[in-house]
C-alpha positions as CSV (number, residue, x, y, z in Angstrom):
1,M,66.0,112.9,66.4
2,F,63.1,112.6,68.9
3,S,65.5,112.9,71.8
4,I,66.7,116.3,70.6
5,G,63.1,117.6,70.6
6,K,62.5,116.0,74.0
7,N,65.5,117.8,75.4
8,I,64.4,121.1,73.9
9,V,60.9,120.7,75.4
10,E,62.3,119.7,78.8
11,G,64.7,122.6,78.8
12,A,61.8,125.0,77.9
13,L,59.7,123.6,80.7
14,N,62.5,124.0,83.2
15,T,63.1,127.6,82.1
16,T,59.3,128.4,82.2
17,G,59.1,126.8,85.7
18,D,62.1,128.8,86.9
19,L,60.6,132.0,85.4
20,A,57.3,131.4,87.1
21,G,59.0,130.7,90.4
22,S,61.0,133.9,90.1
23,V,57.8,135.9,89.4
24,I,56.0,134.4,92.3
25,N,59.0,135.0,94.6
26,A,59.3,138.6,93.4
27,G,55.6,139.1,94.0
28,S,55.8,137.9,97.6
29,N,58.9,140.0,98.3
30,I,57.1,143.1,97.0
31,A,54.0,142.3,98.9
32,G,56.1,141.9,102.1
33,Q,57.8,145.2,101.5
34,I,54.5,147.0,100.8
35,S,52.8,145.6,103.9
36,N,55.7,146.9,106.1
37,I,55.4,150.5,104.9
38,G,54.0,152.4,107.8
39,G,52.5,149.3,109.3
40,Q,49.4,149.6,107.1
41,K,47.8,146.9,105.1
42,I,46.6,147.1,101.5
43,K,43.5,145.0,100.7
44,G,43.0,144.3,97.0
45,K,41.7,142.0,94.3
46,V,43.8,140.1,91.8
47,I,42.4,138.4,88.7
48,L,44.1,135.8,86.6
49,M,43.9,136.5,82.9
50,R,45.6,135.8,79.6
51,S,48.2,138.3,78.5
52,N,47.2,140.5,75.6
53,V,48.4,139.0,72.3
54,L,47.6,142.2,70.3
55,D,50.0,144.4,72.4
56,F,52.6,145.0,69.7
57,T,54.7,147.3,72.0
58,E,55.9,144.3,73.9
59,F,56.8,142.1,71.0
60,H,59.3,139.9,72.9
61,S,56.9,139.5,75.8
62,S,54.1,138.4,73.4
63,L,56.5,135.8,71.9
64,L,57.3,134.5,75.4
65,D,53.6,134.5,76.3
66,N,52.7,132.5,73.2
67,F,55.6,130.0,73.9
68,T,54.6,129.5,77.5
69,E,50.9,129.2,76.5
70,L,51.9,126.3,74.3
71,L,53.4,124.7,77.3
72,G,50.3,125.3,79.4
73,G,51.3,128.3,81.3
74,G,49.3,131.1,79.7
75,V,48.3,133.0,82.9
76,S,49.3,136.4,84.2
77,L,48.5,138.4,87.4
78,Q,47.1,141.9,87.5
79,L,46.0,144.0,90.5
80,I,42.7,145.6,89.6
81,S,41.8,147.4,92.7
82,A,43.1,148.2,96.2
83,T,42.0,149.9,99.3
84,Q,44.2,151.0,102.2
85,T,43.0,149.7,105.6
């Protein structure tokens, strides 16, 4: 019985890790594409924060956020300001 729970948790951790890796890769791809537009750089600040649990418009996202938070991955990225240099 415990091995079933262990397999579920290991599968969830693998899925969460794959999802986080995909998000990071997508972010670096987007950053690379943005930096190549017109040869100009964008300078900005990024803060790490917990996703909003009270946002009922994204019900599935909040469920995924709560699940990943249980696994120790409750962090999201948000660009808060940017300047063009």
